[in-house]
ZAKOLKOL-237974 format. One record per residue: residue number from 0; x, z, y of N, C-alpha, C, CB in turn. Coordinates in steps of 0.05 Angstrom, whole numbers, plus 5000, padded with zeros to 4 digits. Atoms other than C-alpha are relative to their C-alpha. Glycine has a CB too. Example, Ala and Ser with C-alpha at 12.3 -4.5 7.8 and 13.67 -1.06 7.14 Angstrom:
% ZAKOLKOL-237974
  num  n_px  n_pz  n_py  ca_px  ca_pz  ca_py  c_px  c_pz  c_py  cb_px  cb_pz  cb_py
    0  5018  5000  4976   5246   5156   4910  5018  5000  5024   4980   5025   5001
    1  4984  4999  4976   5273   5143   4979  4985  5014  5022   5009   4971   5009
END
This chain:
% ZAKOLKOL-237974
  num  n_px  n_pz  n_py  ca_px  ca_pz  ca_py  c_px  c_pz  c_py  cb_px  cb_pz  cb_py
    0  5025  4985  4999   6938   5899   1650  5002  5023  5020   4992   5011   4972
    1  4996  4978  4982   6968   5957   1687  4998  4991  5029   5027   5015   4995
    2  5001  5010  4972   6977   5914   1749  4971  4993  5008   5018   4974   5002
    3  5028  5007  4994   6904   5888   1744  4984  5025  5006   4988   4985   4977
    4  5015  4976  4996   6876   5958   1737  5008  5013  5027   5005   5021   4977
    5  4991  4989  4974   6919   5978   1797  4987  4986  5023   5030   4999   5002
    6  5013  5015  4979   6891   5922   1839  4970  5007  5003   5003   4970   4995
    7  5029  4993  5000   6819   5939   1819  4996  5027  5013   4988   5000   4972
    8  5002  4974  4989   6831   6011   1837  5004  5000  5030   5020   5019   4987
    9  4994  5001  4971   6861   5992   1905  4976  4988  5015   5025   4982   5005
   10  5024  5012  4987   6801   5947   1921  4977  5020  5002   4990   4975   4984
   11  5021  4979  5000   6753   6003   1901  5005  5020  5022   4997   5013   4973
   12  4993  4980  4980   6790   6051   1946  4994  4990  5028   5030   5008   4998
   13  5005  5011  4974   6787   6003   2005  4970  4999  5006   5012   4971   5002
   14  5029  5001  4996   6712   5992   1995  4988  5027  5006   4986   4989   4974
   15  5009  4973  4995   6701   6067   1992  5007  5010  5028   5012   5019   4979
   16  4992  4992  4973   6740   6078   2056  4983  4986  5022   5030   4994   5004
   17  5017  5015  4980   6702   6023   2093  4971  5012  5001   4998   4970   4993
   18  5027  4989  5002   6635   6052   2069  4999  5027  5014   4991   5003   4971
   19  4999  4973  4988   6655   6122   2091  5002  4997  5030   5024   5015   4990
   20  4997  5003  4971   6675   6096   2160  4973  4994  5013   5020   4977   5006
   21  5026  5007  4989   6607   6063   2172  4980  5021  4997   4990   4974   4987
   22  5019  4978  5005   6571   6122   2143  5004  5023  5019   5002   5009   4972
   23  4995  4976  4985   6605   6176   2183  5011  4996  5028   5019   5017   4984
   24  4986  5003  4975   6642   6147   2242  4990  4978  5018   5029   4996   4995
   25  5008  5022  4983   6614   6081   2266  4974  5007  5015   4995   4975   4983
   26  5024  4995  4985   6561   6084   2322  4976  4985  4988   5003   4993   5030
   27  5023  5014  5011   6490   6065   2303  4996  4973  5014   4974   5017   5003
   28  5004  5026  4988   6471   5993   2316  4980  5002  5024   4989   4979   4980
   29  5017  4998  4976   6438   5983   2386  4974  4986  4994   5014   4987   5024
   30  5027  5012  5004   6364   5970   2382  4994  4983  5024   4978   5022   4995
   31  5006  5018  4978   6346   5911   2424  4973  5007  5013   5000   4971   4991
   32  5025  4994  4986   6293   5925   2477  4987  4974  5010   5005   5018   5024
   33  5012  5026  4992   6281   5851   2489  4994  4982  4977   5018   4986   5019
   34  5005  5017  5023   6279   5823   2419  4990  5017  4977   5026   4985   4992
   35  5010  4986  5024   6251   5841   2352  4972  4992  4994   5002   5030   5004
   36  5027  5008  5008   6186   5835   2316  4978  5006  5020   4993   5014   4974
   37  5021  4992  4982   6147   5872   2369  4999  4981  5024   5004   5028   5009
   38  5000  5018  4976   6166   5819   2421  4990  4972  4994   5028   4998   5011
   39  5009  5027  5007   6139   5759   2383  4973  4993  5013   4997   4998   4970
   40  5025  5005  4986   6071   5768   2417  5005  5005  5029   4977   5017   4989
   41  4996  4996  4971   6065   5764   2493  4995  5029  5008   4981   4981   5016
   42  5004  4973  4990   6071   5829   2530  4972  5002  5013   5022   5008   5020
   43  5026  4998  4987   6003   5855   2552  5002  5001  5030   4985   5026   4991
   44  5000  5002  4971   5986   5841   2625  4982  5023  5010   4991   4973   5010
   45  5016  4978  4989   5964   5904   2663  4984  4989  5023   5018   5023   5010
   46  5017  5010  4979   5905   5890   2708  4982  5023  5009   4983   4976   4992
   47  5018  4980  4989   5862   5934   2754  4972  4993  4992   5004   5003   5030
   48  5028  5006  5005   5789   5941   2738  4988  4985  5023   4984   5026   4995
   49  5012  5015  4978   5745   5895   2778  4990  5018  5023   4977   4983   4990
   50  5008  4984  4976   5731   5920   2849  4970  5004  5000   5009   4986   5026
   51  5028  4994  4998   5665   5955   2855  4993  5006  5030   4992   5025   4982
   52  5006  4997  4972   5639   5946   2925  4974  5016  5003   4998   4973   5015
   53  5024  4983  4997   5591   6003   2941  4984  4989  5024   5007   5030   5004
   54  5015  5009  4977   5534   5979   2984  4999  5021  5021   4971   4992   4991
   55  5000  4980  4979   5534   6012   3052  4975  5017  4999   5002   4987   5027
   56  5023  4982  5001   5489   6073   3056  4979  4991  5021   5009   5029   5005
   57  5021  5008  4981   5422   6057   3088  4993  5023  5018   4976   4990   4984
   58  5009  4979  4981   5398   6094   3149  4972  5010  4992   5000   4989   5029
   59  5027  4989  5005   5340   6141   3140  4992  5014  5026   5001   5020   4977
   60  5011  4986  4977   5295   6167   3195  4975  5015  4992   4995   4981   5024
   61  5025  4986  5002   5240   6218   3198  4986  4998  5027   5004   5031   4991
   62  5015  5003  4975   5186   6205   3250  4978  5022  5000   4988   4972   5003
   63  5019  4978  4997   5146   6266   3272  4983  4994  5025   5014   5028   5002
   64  5019  5003  4978   5084   6258   3316  4990  5028  5008   4977   4981   4993
   65  5008  4974  4989   5073   6321   3358  4972  5000  5012   5021   5010   5020
   66  5025  4996  4985   5012   6349   3392  4975  4990  4986   5002   4987   5027
   67  5024  5009  5015   4963   6331   3337  4979  5023  5001   5008   4994   4970
   68  5022  4981  4999   4895   6364   3342  4981  4996  5023   5011   5028   5001
   69  5018  5006  4977   4864   6334   3404  4985  4973  4996   5016   4998   5026
   70  5013  5026  5003   4850   6260   3388  5001  4992  4971   5014   4979   5017
   71  5001  5009  5027   4826   6243   3319  5001  4969  4997   4974   5010   4987
   72  4999  5029  5001   4820   6169   3336  5029  4990  5000   4985   4988   5024
   73  4971  5008  5000   4895   6163   3352  5012  5007  4973   5015   5013   5023
   74  4990  4992  5026   4910   6200   3288  4992  4980  4979   4990   5028   4992
   75  5010  5019  5020   4867   6152   3248  5016  4974  5002   4970   4994   5005
   76  4984  5024  4997   4907   6093   3277  5028  5005  4989   5001   4992   5029
   77  4973  4994  5010   4973   6127   3260  5001  5001  4970   5010   5026   5012
   78  5001  4998  5029   4951   6139   3189  4998  4973  4986   4976   5018   4992
   79  5002  5027  5011   4941   6064   3179  5028  4988  4996   4984   4982   5018
   80  4973  5011  5002   5016   6053   3186  5011  5007  4973   5019   5012   5023
   81  4990  4996  5027   5048   6044   3118  5028  5012  5000   5000   4973   4985
   82  4974  4985  4999   5103   6096   3126  4993  5030  4999   5017   4993   5025
   83  5006  4971  5002   5108   6171   3112  5005  5015  5026   5017   5012   4978
   84  4998  4985  4975   5101   6194   3184  4991  5029  4995   4982   4986   5022
   85  5007  4972  5002   5097   6269   3193  4984  5008  5025   5025   5019   4997
   86  5017  4993  4978   5047   6304   3238  5002  5030  5006   4970   4992   4994
   87  4997  4973  4992   5058   6368   3277  4975  5009  5015   5025   5005   5018
   88  5027  4992  4990   4991   6403   3290  5002  5025  5017   4980   5004   4977
   89  5002  4976  4983   4980   6451   3348  4980  5019  4987   4992   4993   5030
   90  5016  4983  5018   4951   6513   3314  4972  5006  5009   5014   5026   4997
   91  5027  4993  4990   4891   6526   3359  4988  4978  5017   5001   5027   5016
   92  5012  5023  4986   4875   6456   3384  4972  4995  4990   5018   4975   4996
   93  5029  5003  5007   4802   6434   3382  4995  4988  4972   4987   4983   5020
   94  5005  5014  5025   4810   6389   3320  5023  5005  4980   4997   4970   5005
   95  4977  4994  5018   4868   6424   3284  4991  4998  4970   5011   5028   5006
   96  5010  5000  5028   4827   6434   3220  4992  4972  4991   4977   5019   4997
   97  5009  5027  5007   4796   6365   3220  5024  4981  4997   4980   4989   5021
   98  4977  5017  5002   4863   6332   3233  5016  5006  4974   5019   5005   5025
   99  4986  4993  5025   4896   6370   3175  4985  4988  4976   5003   5030   4998
  100  5016  5011  5022   4839   6348   3130  5003  4970  4998   4970   5008   5003
  101  4996  5029  5000   4846   6275   3150  5027  4993  4988   4998   4989   5029
  102  4973  5006  5010   4921   6276   3137  5002  5006  4970   5021   5017   5016
  103  4999  4993  5028   4912   6311   3071  4986  4979  4982   4987   5028   4995
  104  5015  5020  5016   4860   6261   3047  5016  4974  4998   4973   4994   5014
  105  4984  5025  5000   4905   6202   3066  5023  5002  4980   5011   4994   5028
  106  4977  4996  5019   4963   6231   3026  5025  4987  5010   4992   4989   4973
  107  4974  5012  4993   5037   6216   3033  5011  5008  5027   4997   4971   4999
  108  4991  4992  4974   5046   6252   3099  5004  5030  5000   4980   4991   5022
  109  4995  4971  4998   5077   6320   3113  4987  5010  5026   5030   5006   5000
  110  5012  4986  4977   5043   6369   3160  5018  5022  5009   4971   5011   4993
  111  4984  4978  4988   5082   6415   3207  4982  5016  5018   5024   4988   5015
  112  5012  4984  4979   5059   6472   3249  5016  4995  5026   5000   5031   4993
  113  4988  5005  4975   5074   6453   3321  4998  5026  5016   4987   4976   5016
  114  5001  4972  4991   5091   6524   3343  5004  5003  5030   5020   5017   4985
  115  4996  4998  4971   5079   6538   3417  5020  5023  5007   4973   5006   5014
  116  4981  4980  4991   5136   6575   3452  5003  4999  5030   5027   4995   4986
  117  4997  4997  4971   5152   6599   3522  5020  4980  5011   5008   5028   5006
  118  4981  5018  4986   5182   6546   3569  5013  5015  5023   4986   4975   5009
  119  4988  4989  4975   5227   6560   3629  4981  4999  5023   5026   4986   5007
  120  5018  5005  4978   5175   6532   3676  4974  5016  4995   4994   4970   5004
  121  5024  4983  5003   5122   6586   3683  4974  4986  5007   5002   5025   5017
  122  5024  5015  4993   5074   6534   3711  4990  4984  4977   5006   4982   5024
  123  5008  5015  5024   5072   6499   3644  4990  5019  4979   5023   4982   4990
  124  5011  4983  5021   5027   6532   3593  5005  4988  4973   4970   5005   5005
  125  4996  5010  5027   5048   6525   3520  4974  5000  4984   5021   5016   4986
  126  5025  5000  5014   4976   6538   3500  4996  5024  4982   4997   4975   4984
  127  5006  4977  5017   4942   6586   3452  5020  5004  4977   4972   4997   4989
  128  4983  4994  5023   4984   6621   3400  5030  5000  5007   4995   4981   4978
  129  4972  5003  4993   5049   6617   3440  5015  5026  4996   5002   4992   5030
  130  4982  4978  5003   5108   6662   3428  5016  5003  5026   5020   4996   4976
  131  4985  4995  4976   5142   6695   3488  5023  5020  4994   4981   5012   5022
  132  4976  4984  5006   5210   6728   3491  4997  5030  5006   5024   4989   5014
  133  5004  4972  4994   5182   6793   3520  4981  5014  4980   4989   5003   5028
  134  5017  4988  5020   5138   6805   3459  5017  5018  4982   4987   4978   4982
  135  4987  4983  5019   5155   6860   3411  5003  4986  4973   4985   5027   4996
  136  4997  5012  5026   5177   6845   3340  4974  4998  4985   5020   5017   4983
  137  5025  5000  5014   5110   6864   3312  4980  4980  5012   4987   5028   5000
  138  5017  5019  4987   5074   6821   3363  5008  4971  4992   5001   5003   5031
  139  4991  5026  5008   5117   6761   3346  4992  4994  4971   5031   4998   5003
  140  5008  5005  5028   5105   6769   3271  4970  4996  4997   5010   5023   4983
  141  5030  5002  5002   5030   6779   3281  4991  4973  5010   4987   5022   5015
  142  5009  5025  4989   5022   6718   3325  5009  4976  4983   5010   4996   5029
  143  4990  5021  5017   5065   6675   3281  4983  4997  4975   5030   5005   4992
  144  5018  5001  5024   5022   6694   3221  4974  4987  5007   4996   5029   4989
  145  5025  5013  4991   4960   6674   3260  5003  4970  5002   4990   5013   5026
  146  4995  5028  4996   4990   6607   3278  5003  4985  4973   5024   4995   5017
  147  4996  5012  5027   5011   6593   3206  4973  4998  4985   5020   5016   4984
  148  5026  5000  5013   4942   6612   3181  4982  4978  5011   4986   5027   5004
  149  5017  5021  4988   4911   6561   3228  5008  4972  4989   5003   5000   5030
  150  4991  5025  5012   4952   6505   3194  5012  5006  4973   5021   4985   5019
  151  4989  4991  5026   4958   6528   3122  5013  4978  4984   4977   5012   4984
  152  4987  5022  5015   4979   6459   3098  5029  4995  5008   4983   4975   5003
  153  4973  5006  4989   5044   6462   3138  5022  5006  4980   5004   5017   5025
  154  4977  4996  5017   5108   6453   3099  5025  5006  5017   5005   4975   4982
  155  4978  4994  4982   5151   6462   3160  4989  5005  5028   5020   4976   5001
  156  5007  4992  4972   5151   6481   3234  5019  4987  5019   5001   5031   5003
  157  4982  5007  4977   5177   6452   3299  4988  5012  5025   5003   4969   5003
  158  5009  4986  4976   5173   6481   3368  4986  4982  5020   5023   5014   5014
  159  5014  5013  4978   5124   6460   3422  5009  5014  5026   4968   5002   4997
  160  4987  4988  4976   5158   6470   3490  5022  5019  4991   4980   5015   5019
  161  4981  4980  5011   5200   6533   3481  5028  5000  5012   5002   4996   4971
  162  4973  5000  4989   5259   6520   3527  5011  5028  5005   5001   4983   5026
  163  4991  4973  4995   5262   6594   3544  5002  5015  4973   4980   5015   5018
  164  4999  4984  5025   5245   6623   3475  5022  4990  4982   4973   4997   4985
  165  4980  5011  5018   5293   6577   3438  5028  5009  5008   4998   4970   4999
  166  4974  4990  4991   5350   6606   3479  5004  5030  4995   5003   4995   5030
  167  4998  4971  5006   5335   6678   3458  5006  5003  4970   4973   5014   5007
  168  4991  5001  5028   5375   6684   3394  4987  5021  4983   5030   5003   4998
  169  5011  4978  5017   5349   6751   3370  4970  4997  4995   5005   5027   5013
  170  5029  5005  5005   5275   6734   3380  4996  4976  4982   4986   4996   5027
  171  5002  5024  5018   5285   6666   3348  5008  5007  4972   5019   4978   5011
  172  4993  4991  5027   5318   6701   3290  4976  5011  4985   5023   5021   5001
  173  5024  4989  5013   5254   6739   3276  4981  4978  4990   4984   5018   5021
  174  5018  5022  5008   5215   6674   3274  5011  4985  4976   4996   4981   5024
  175  4989  5017  5022   5262   6634   3230  5003  5016  4974   5027   4989   5008
  176  4999  4983  5025   5271   6693   3182  4973  5001  4986   5010   5028   5007
  177  5027  5000  5012   5196   6696   3172  4994  4973  4987   4979   5006   5022
  178  5005  5026  5011   5193   6621   3161  5016  4996  4974   5007   4978   5020
  179  4983  5003  5024   5250   6624   3111  4988  5015  4977   5028   5010   5006
  180  5013  4985  5021   5214   6678   3072  4977  4985  4988   4991   5028   5011
  181  5024  5014  5009   5154   6633   3067  5006  4972  4988   4980   4996   5023
  182  4992  5025  5012   5194   6574   3042  4996  4975  5017   4986   4996   4974
  183  5004  5022  4982   5185   6531   3104  5026  4991  5012   4980   5009   5023
  184  4976  5009  4985   5236   6489   3141  4994  5000  5030   5008   4971   4990
  185  5003  4999  4971   5248   6486   3216  5014  4976  5012   5011   5026   5012
  186  4988  5022  4984   5259   6426   3262  5001  5009  5028   4982   4974   4997
  187  4996  4993  4972   5289   6442   3329  4993  4976  5017   5029   5010   5006
  188  5008  5022  4983   5254   6398   3380  5020  4995  5022   4973   5004   5012
  189  4979  5002  4980   5314   6409   3426  4989  4995  5028   5019   4977   4993
  190  5011  5001  4973   5274   6421   3490  5019  5012  5020   4973   5013   5001
  191  4979  4989  4983   5336   6455   3517  5027  4995  4987   4996   5030   5006
  192  4973  5005  5011   5410   6438   3510  5013  5026  4991   5017   4986   5021
  193  4989  4974  5007   5423   6513   3504  4985  5013  4976   4999   5019   5024
  194  5014  4990  5023   5380   6520   3442  5018  5015  4981   4985   4978   4985
  195  4985  4985  5020   5403   6572   3392  4990  4994  4971   4998   5031   5005
  196  5012  5007  5026   5366   6538   3335  5020  4996  4978   4985   4975   5003
  197  4980  5005  5021   5427   6514   3297  5014  5025  4991   5021   4980   5010
  198  4986  4975  5007   5463   6581   3300  4982  5019  4984   5010   5014   5026
  199  5019  4981  5014   5401   6621   3279  4993  4989  4972   4975   5004   5017
  200  5005  5012  5026   5386   6572   3223  5022  5006  4980   4996   4969   5002
  201  4977  4993  5017   5456   6585   3196  4998  5029  4991   5026   4994   5014
  202  5003  4972  5006   5443   6660   3199  4979  5005  4979   4994   5016   5025
  203  5023  4994  5017   5377   6656   3163  5000  4982  4975   4975   4996   5015
  204  4998  5018  5023   5396   6600   3114  4974  4984  4996   5007   5015   4974
  205  5024  5015  5002   5332   6563   3130  5007  4970  5000   4980   5007   5024
  206  4996  5029  4998   5329   6487   3117  4994  4991  5029   4982   4985   4980
  207  5000  5004  4971   5341   6459   3186  5009  4972  5008   5017   5020   5015
  208  4990  5025  4987   5349   6395   3227  4992  5001  5029   4989   4974   4986
  209  5005  5002  4971   5350   6379   3301  4990  4973  5007   5024   5008   5016
  210  5010  5025  4990   5313   6326   3338  5023  4982  5010   4979   5004   5023
  211  4980  5019  4991   5356   6264   3350  4991  4984  5024   5007   4981   4977
  212  5010  5018  4979   5311   6224   3396  4971  5008  5007   5001   4971   4991
  213  5028  4999  4991   5249   6235   3438  4992  4971  5005   4997   5018   5026
  214  5007  5028  5000   5213   6169   3430  4986  4991  5025   4983   4995   4976
  215  5018  5010  4979   5165   6167   3488  4999  5018  5025   4972   4998   4988
  216  5001  4987  4973   5187   6203   3551  4986  4981  5019   5029   5006   5010
  217  5017  5020  4986   5159   6138   3580  4983  4988  4978   5018   4978   5014
  218  5018  5008  5022   5098   6122   3538  4990  4971  5001   4976   5019   4999
  219  5007  5028  5000   5093   6049   3557  5007  4987  4973   5014   4985   5023
  220  4997  5011  5027   5085   6008   3493  5027  4986  4997   4978   4981   4994
  221  4975  5015  5003   5144   5961   3506  5025  5018  5003   5001   4977   5021
  222  4978  4981  4997   5189   6017   3529  5005  5016  4974   4995   5019   5023
  223  4998  4985  5025   5174   6057   3466  5011  4983  4978   4973   5012   4992
  224  4991  5019  5020   5183   5996   3422  5030  4995  5001   4984   4974   5003
  225  4972  5006  4997   5251   5978   3449  5017  5026  4998   5006   4986   5027
  226  4986  4975  5003   5272   6051   3453  5005  5007  4970   4985   5023   5013
  227  4998  4994  5028   5259   6060   3379  5020  4980  4986   4973   4998   4986
  228  4983  5020  5013   5292   5995   3356  5029  5002  5009   4990   4972   5004
  229  4973  4999  4990   5352   6000   3401  5015  5026  4993   5000   4998   5030
  230  4987  4974  5006   5366   6074   3388  5008  5001  4971   4981   5023   5006
  231  4993  5000  5028   5364   6065   3313  5023  4980  4994   4975   4992   4983
  232  4980  5020  5005   5406   6002   3315  5028  5009  5010   4992   4974   5014
  233  4974  4993  4988   5460   6032   3360  5012  5026  4988   4997   5004   5029
  234  4990  4974  5011   5465   6100   3325  5017  4995  4976   4976   5018   4993
  235  4983  5001  5024   5521   6110   3275  4992  5021  4980   5029   5002   5008
  236  5010  4979  5018   5482   6166   3242  4987  4988  4976   4982   5019   5014
  237  5014  5009  5024   5457   6158   3171  4972  5011  4999   5016   5008   4975
  238  5028  4989  4999   5396   6201   3186  4994  5010  5028   4997   5022   4979
  239  5009  4992  4974   5356   6216   3248  4972  5012  4998   5000   4975   5020
  240  5027  4989  4997   5296   6258   3268  4990  4990  5027   5001   5032   4998
  241  5012  5012  4976   5252   6222   3318  4973  5012  5005   4998   4969   4997
  242  5025  4987  4993   5195   6255   3355  4985  4984  5021   5005   5029   5010
  243  5017  5014  4981   5138   6220   3389  4973  5015  5003   4995   4971   4992
  244  5026  4988  4995   5067   6235   3412  4978  4980  4996   4999   5012   5029
  245  5021  5019  5006   4999   6205   3399  4989  4985  5024   4977   5014   4986
  246  5009  5016  4977   4997   6165   3464  4992  4972  4990   5023   4998   5021
  247  5007  5027  5009   4963   6097   3458  5023  4981  4999   4979   4989   5019
  248  4977  5018  5000   5027   6061   3477  5019  5006  4976   5015   5003   5026
  249  4983  4993  5023   5066   6100   3424  4988  4991  4974   5005   5031   5000
  250  5013  5009  5025   5015   6085   3370  5004  4970  4996   4970   5007   5001
  251  4997  5029  5002   5017   6010   3385  5029  4992  4995   4990   4986   5025
  252  4972  5006  5004   5093   6010   3389  5008  5006  4971   5017   5017   5019
  253  4993  4994  5028   5099   6044   3321  4988  4980  4981   4991   5028   4993
  254  5013  5020  5017   5049   5996   3290  5017  4974  4999   4972   4994   5010
  255  4984  5024  4998   5094   5939   3313  5028  5004  4989   5001   4990   5029
  256  4971  4996  5006   5163   5970   3302  5005  5008  4971   5011   5022   5019
  257  4995  4989  5027   5156   6005   3235  5004  4978  4979   4977   5018   4991
  258  4995  5021  5020   5148   5941   3193  5026  4985  5005   4977   4980   5001
  259  4974  5013  4994   5208   5910   3229  5024  5017  4990   5003   4995   5031
  260  4978  4982  5009   5252   5970   3215  5002  5000  4969   4995   5029   5010
  261  5000  5001  5029   5231   5970   3142  5011  4974  4989   4972   5005   4989
  262  4990  5026  5008   5245   5896   3136  5030  4998  5003   4987   4978   5016
  263  4971  4999  4996   5316   5910   3161  5014  5019  4981   5006   5008   5029
  264  4988  4982  5020   5327   5959   3104  5001  5029  5008   5027   4991   4994
  265  5001  4972  4992   5317   6023   3143  4978  5015  4984   4995   5004   5030
  266  5018  4985  5016   5283   6078   3103  4987  5022  5016   5014   5012   4975
  267  5014  4978  4986   5230   6123   3134  4993  5021  4979   4974   4989   5015
  268  5003  4978  5020   5227   6190   3099  4985  5023  5013   5027   5009   4989
  269  5012  4976  4989   5189   6255   3107  5022  5019  5010   4982   5014   4979
  270  4980  4982  4989   5225   6309   3147  5014  5017  4979   4988   5017   5021
  271  4988  4984  5021   5237   6350   3084  5024  4987  4988   4979   5008   4979
  272  4977  5014  5011   5285   6296   3061  5024  5003  5019   4993   4970   4996
  273  4978  4998  4981   5326   6302   3125  5012  5029  5000   4990   4993   5028
  274  4989  4973  4999   5331   6378   3126  5014  5007  4974   4977   5020   5004
  275  4986  4995  5025   5355   6375   3054  5028  4990  5000   4985   4988   4976
  276  4973  5012  4999   5417   6338   3077  5019  5018  5015   4998   4973   5014
  277  4980  4983  4986   5477   6383   3093  5012  4986  5023   5022   5008   4980
  278  4988  5015  4978   5504   6327   3137  4984  5003  5025   5003   4970   4992
  279  5018  4999  4976   5444   6330   3183  5001  5028  5012   4972   4993   4992
  280  5001  4973  4989   5448   6406   3190  5022  5005  5020   5002   5020   4977
  281  4978  4995  4983   5514   6401   3226  5001  4982  5024   5026   4997   4985
  282  4999  5019  4978   5496   6347   3275  4990  5012  5026   4984   4975   4992
  283  5011  4993  4973   5485   6356   3349  4978  4980  5006   5022   5000   5022
  284  5022  5018  4993   5423   6325   3380  5010  4977  5018   4978   5015   5014
  285  4994  5024  4983   5426   6256   3412  4978  4999  5021   5001   4974   4983
  286  5020  5000  4979   5392   6255   3480  4999  4972  5012   5008   5021   5022
  287  5003  5026  4986   5364   6196   3518  5016  5000  5025   4970   4994   5006
END
């Protein structure tokens, strides 16, 4: 019995020693990173979200017809075109009031004051209501107020002639500051490459854009038609300001070209949409 109790005690001691070793000295078992319950299902496959192809931005153009106020018949033809053309009215032209009323009744078209300004060529008269760089500040403000009063429906202004006045930064500042106070925008017709319009617009924080294309330096219908389509097609700009005049050839060319441009996905917008674009404010003009 003593021998049996001794053997039992020895076995118990060995078991205790083995347990102590695994409890205090043996390293923990390695956890498999490739096997185990969590690996019984397939590993999830990472995939990128489906590609979202953004459609290319569509080109937008604003078309402004200058020198409105002389021919109501040409204006009536232009108003038949199903597009938001804008019309720049000369303030003291014979039919300025009647033209503004026609445009207002038709609806969907913005009216601009086509503000006469001094050109370099003294032989060319900008017409009644013109601003000259030798005017005093008070004279400029007074005449500008008279011109604006003649076209009270105007939401913006662009210059008529003005190659000399647009180069006079301080006198131009007086004009644009007054327009900015009245909540109007300004379109630089770019009648001179040395125009200070962009710089002064930045000083006055007025909504601003510059003319991209003169449509009808040659007013032949086919020339105007191809000039419009080719210039828009070749331009890499997303927005353009195009200026034309109520010549018979220009009217017919627009009647023919506008539906084609719209069918191609081009969007014709009022000028206020262009001046609201920061991108357009920094662009230089595109000359023919």
